Kinemage of the C-alpha trace (Angstrom):
@kinemage 1
@onewidth
@group {chain A} dominant
@subgroup {mainchain}
@vectorlist {calphas} color= white
{ca met a 1} P 113.378 86.980 99.865
{ca ala a 2} L 112.806 83.644 101.491
{ca ala a 3} L 113.197 80.353 99.668
{ca arg a 4} L 110.567 79.357 97.160
{ca lys a 5} L 107.418 77.985 98.707
{ca asn a 6} L 103.895 76.953 97.824
{ca phe a 7} L 101.779 79.567 96.133
{ca val a 8} L 99.253 81.199 98.437
{ca pro a 9} L 97.450 83.841 96.369
{ca ile a 10} L 96.198 86.998 97.968
{ca val a 11} L 92.468 87.305 97.571
{ca leu a 12} L 91.087 90.809 97.804
{ca leu a 13} L 87.339 91.063 98.284
{ca ala a 14} L 84.876 93.938 97.989
{ca thr a 15} L 81.306 92.767 98.105
{ca cys a 16} L 79.313 95.980 97.731
{ca leu a 17} L 81.930 98.535 96.672
{ca leu a 18} L 81.159 100.622 93.604
{ca leu a 19} L 84.361 101.330 91.737
{ca ser a 20} L 84.962 103.626 88.804
{ca gly a 21} L 86.596 102.351 85.653
{ca cys a 22} L 89.844 102.410 83.771
{ca lys a 23} L 89.729 101.577 80.068
{ca asp a 24} L 92.366 100.394 77.662
{ca gly a 25} L 92.978 102.568 74.649
{ca phe a 26} L 93.996 105.771 76.437
{ca asp a 27} L 96.066 108.269 74.514
{ca glu a 28} L 99.732 107.681 75.301
{ca lys a 29} L 99.953 111.147 76.885
{ca ser a 30} L 97.437 110.134 79.524
{ca phe a 31} L 99.780 107.498 80.970
{ca gln a 32} L 102.379 107.762 83.688
{ca thr a 33} L 105.230 105.364 84.400
{ca ile a 34} L 105.421 104.179 87.990
{ca thr a 35} L 108.078 102.135 89.799
{ca leu a 36} L 107.141 99.871 92.684
{ca thr a 37} L 108.629 100.970 95.983
{ca phe a 38} L 109.712 97.447 96.924
{ca ala a 39} L 110.939 95.930 93.643
{ca pro a 40} L 112.698 96.906 90.388
{ca val a 41} L 109.405 96.802 88.476
{ca lys a 42} L 108.037 99.545 86.228
{ca thr a 43} L 104.644 99.756 84.590
{ca lys a 44} L 102.385 102.331 83.012
{ca leu a 45} L 99.134 103.432 84.622
{ca pro a 46} L 96.527 105.956 83.526
{ca ser a 47} L 97.430 109.393 84.860
{ca ser a 48} L 94.161 109.485 86.817
{ca tyr a 49} L 95.725 107.120 89.383
{ca val a 50} L 97.672 108.419 92.373
{ca phe a 51} L 99.877 106.584 94.844
{ca ile a 52} L 98.543 106.308 98.382
{ca ser a 53} L 100.157 104.766 101.448
{ca pro a 54} L 98.308 102.019 103.353
{ca asn a 55} L 97.671 104.336 106.319
{ca ala a 56} L 96.336 107.093 104.089
{ca phe a 57} L 94.238 104.547 102.217
{ca ile a 58} L 92.677 103.407 105.506
{ca asp a 59} L 91.811 107.002 106.446
{ca thr a 60} L 90.456 107.711 102.949
{ca val a 61} L 88.128 104.732 103.079
{ca arg a 62} L 87.013 105.367 106.664
{ca phe a 63} L 86.094 108.991 105.971
{ca ser a 64} L 84.498 108.372 102.572
{ca asp a 65} L 80.765 108.337 101.873
{ca leu a 66} L 80.779 104.595 101.237
{ca pro a 67} L 78.321 102.550 103.312
{ca asp a 68} L 79.743 100.889 106.422
{ca pro a 69} L 79.634 97.310 105.035
{ca ser a 70} L 81.671 98.412 102.025
{ca val a 71} L 84.179 100.243 104.198
{ca lys a 72} L 84.657 97.146 106.340
{ca lys a 73} L 85.115 94.848 103.355
{ca tyr a 74} L 87.549 97.229 101.705
{ca leu a 75} L 89.677 97.539 104.830
{ca asp a 76} L 89.548 93.787 105.340
{ca glu a 77} L 91.117 93.419 101.907
{ca leu a 78} L 94.087 95.530 102.875
{ca tyr a 79} L 94.465 93.854 106.277
{ca met a 80} L 94.432 90.441 104.611
{ca leu a 81} L 97.127 91.580 102.229
{ca gln a 82} L 99.237 93.025 105.031
{ca ser a 83} L 98.955 89.772 106.977
{ca glu a 84} L 100.895 88.118 104.135
{ca thr a 85} L 103.445 90.825 103.355
{ca asn a 86} L 104.532 94.303 104.390
{ca glu a 87} L 105.313 95.158 100.765
{ca val a 88} L 102.149 96.751 99.393
{ca asp a 89} L 101.757 99.617 96.927
{ca ile a 90} L 98.295 101.091 96.373
{ca tyr a 91} L 97.050 103.319 93.552
{ca ile a 92} L 93.559 104.816 93.463
{ca thr a 93} L 91.717 107.110 91.084
{ca arg a 94} L 91.222 110.718 92.056
{ca asp a 95} L 87.493 110.184 92.526
{ca ile a 96} L 87.678 109.417 96.237
{ca asp a 97} L 83.994 108.586 96.628
{ca phe a 98} L 84.079 105.893 93.932
{ca pro a 99} L 87.742 104.914 93.525
{ca ala a 100} L 89.102 102.288 91.214
{ca val a 101} L 91.936 100.596 93.094
{ca ile a 102} L 95.112 98.738 92.157
{ca phe a 103} L 97.110 96.765 94.723
{ca phe a 104} L 100.681 95.621 94.003
{ca ser a 105} L 102.554 93.163 96.228
{ca arg a 106} L 105.458 90.738 96.089
{ca arg a 107} L 105.647 87.041 96.924
{ca asp a 108} L 108.277 84.323 96.933
{ca phe a 109} L 108.679 82.786 93.493
{ca thr a 110} L 105.969 80.352 92.454
{ca pro a 111} L 105.829 78.523 89.120
{ca ile a 112} L 102.688 79.427 87.207
{ca asn a 113} L 100.998 76.298 85.897
{ca lys a 114} L 97.577 74.647 85.671
{ca tyr a 115} L 97.847 73.345 89.230
{ca thr a 116} L 98.491 76.737 90.849
{ca leu a 117} L 95.851 78.303 88.605
{ca arg a 118} L 93.301 75.762 89.833
{ca leu a 119} L 94.254 76.384 93.468
{ca ser a 120} L 93.868 80.111 92.931
{ca thr a 121} L 90.428 79.859 91.376
{ca glu a 122} L 89.217 77.433 94.039
{ca arg a 123} L 90.352 79.698 96.846
{ca ile a 124} L 88.896 82.860 95.344
{ca glu a 125} L 85.583 81.250 94.530
{ca thr a 126} L 85.263 79.625 97.942
{ca ile a 127} L 85.783 82.950 99.682
{ca leu a 128} L 83.407 84.748 97.325
{ca ala a 129} L 80.780 82.058 97.857
{ca asn a 130} L 81.082 82.367 101.640
{ca thr a 131} L 80.929 86.155 101.438
{ca thr a 132} L 77.860 86.311 99.205
{ca arg a 133} L 75.871 83.453 100.778
{ca lys a 134} L 72.252 84.390 101.573
{ca thr a 135} L 72.516 87.539 99.463
{ca glu a 136} L 71.439 88.517 95.969
{ca ile a 137} L 75.038 88.982 94.871
{ca arg a 138} L 76.205 86.806 91.987
{ca thr a 139} L 79.793 86.001 91.029
{ca asn a 140} L 80.725 84.895 87.520
{ca arg a 141} L 84.183 83.794 86.492
{ca met a 142} L 85.094 85.435 83.189
{ca glu a 143} L 88.694 84.315 82.716
{ca ala a 144} L 91.208 81.906 84.210
{ca arg a 145} L 94.186 81.836 81.866
{ca ile a 146} L 97.955 81.479 81.738
{ca phe a 147} L 100.199 83.561 79.482
{ca glu a 148} L 103.903 83.414 78.745
{ca arg a 149} L 105.660 86.721 78.164
{ca ser a 150} L 109.417 86.769 77.549
{ca glu a 151} L 110.950 85.789 80.901
{ca ser a 152} L 107.683 85.798 82.840
{ca met a 153} L 104.686 83.535 83.306
{ca ile a 154} L 101.388 85.276 84.037
{ca ala a 155} L 98.144 83.915 85.467
{ca lys a 156} L 95.005 86.013 85.033
{ca leu a 157} L 91.757 85.567 86.970
{ca lys a 158} L 88.784 87.807 86.254
{ca tyr a 159} L 85.345 87.952 87.889
{ca arg a 160} L 82.117 89.885 87.446
{ca ile a 161} L 80.380 90.534 90.773
{ca ser a 162} L 76.797 91.801 90.535
{ca gly a 163} L 74.071 92.808 92.960
{ca pro a 164} L 70.592 94.285 92.545
{ca asp a 165} L 71.939 97.768 91.774
{ca phe a 166} L 75.681 97.425 91.142
{ca thr a 167} L 78.245 95.526 89.090
{ca tyr a 168} L 81.997 95.584 89.413
{ca tyr a 169} L 84.926 93.593 88.077
{ca lys a 170} L 87.857 92.070 89.918
{ca thr a 171} L 90.965 91.087 87.967
{ca gln a 172} L 94.001 89.488 89.568
{ca tyr a 173} L 97.359 88.864 87.934
{ca tyr a 174} L 100.185 86.701 89.234
{ca ile a 175} L 103.466 87.445 87.451
{ca ser a 176} L 106.341 85.034 88.101
{ca ser a 177} L 109.577 86.495 86.801
{ca gly a 178} L 112.565 84.446 85.743
{ca arg a 179} L 114.736 87.552 86.021
{ca thr a 180} L 114.089 88.216 89.706
{ca asp a 181} L 112.896 84.785 90.881
{ca glu a 182} L 109.904 86.500 92.488
{ca thr a 183} L 106.144 86.545 91.989
{ca tyr a 184} L 104.241 89.818 91.846
{ca val a 185} L 100.517 90.046 92.564
{ca val a 186} L 98.379 92.766 91.005
{ca thr a 187} L 94.706 93.188 91.870
{ca phe a 188} L 92.534 95.611 89.922
{ca glu a 189} L 88.943 96.483 90.816
{ca asn a 190} L 86.620 98.771 88.867
{ca thr a 191} L 83.135 99.042 87.393
{ca glu a 192} L 84.224 98.663 83.774
{ca glu a 193} L 84.835 95.348 82.053
{ca glu a 194} L 88.096 96.571 80.552
{ca asp a 195} L 91.186 95.712 82.594
{ca leu a 196} L 94.922 96.368 82.692
{ca glu a 197} L 96.021 93.401 80.609
{ca ser a 198} L 98.040 95.342 78.031
{ca leu a 199} L 99.822 97.267 80.791
{ca ile a 200} L 100.564 94.133 82.820
{ca phe a 201} L 102.017 92.419 79.764
{ca ser a 202} L 104.331 95.379 79.155
{ca met a 203} L 105.689 95.576 82.717
{ca ile a 204} L 109.471 95.991 82.903
{ca ile a 205} L 111.014 93.715 85.510
{ca asp a 206} L 114.715 94.263 86.117
{ca pro a 207} L 116.967 92.071 88.239
{ca pro a 208} L 117.832 93.662 91.602
{ca ile a 209} L 121.112 95.529 91.945
{ca asp a 210} L 123.554 93.777 94.280
């Protein structure tokens, strides 16, 4: 990875997309353990999620029954992410028409502190404001917090995005690991208020093998 540099969070937007949920409290048997393709990181996900490559994700969204504006916004999210890094893992639920989606990516190490948290919230909220201007869509920040877990610092940003006939939740995590000197970005979007916090906090991050 390149030398440490200023934190530029990835902001993934979906203005009108209806996404199905993933709740905490699943029976342990309903979980799977996944390993990121680009980093020595393991985490548990509900077994309803399946890995999908970026190209397959693009085709899935394009040929879904989602309205055109939602398809465009969803693809724009992935293209924005790919403009920052070629290391992207995507997991979606098996319900293709209304998928809940998780994006994983890697960044150069960035210290997690109040300053970077403020920059993250300002950037996300500016983009959301520009996207929803002159519409009936409302964005409410629910959380902007920092956690310390063992050898990692974690920033969590959570938003409720509502329109006349839909509501969905966007949760982003930034995990800066002292073991790998890297920052991992996880974005989770669904229609349920519950998020992946307990799973994110239990991620296993191993140092890379030389």
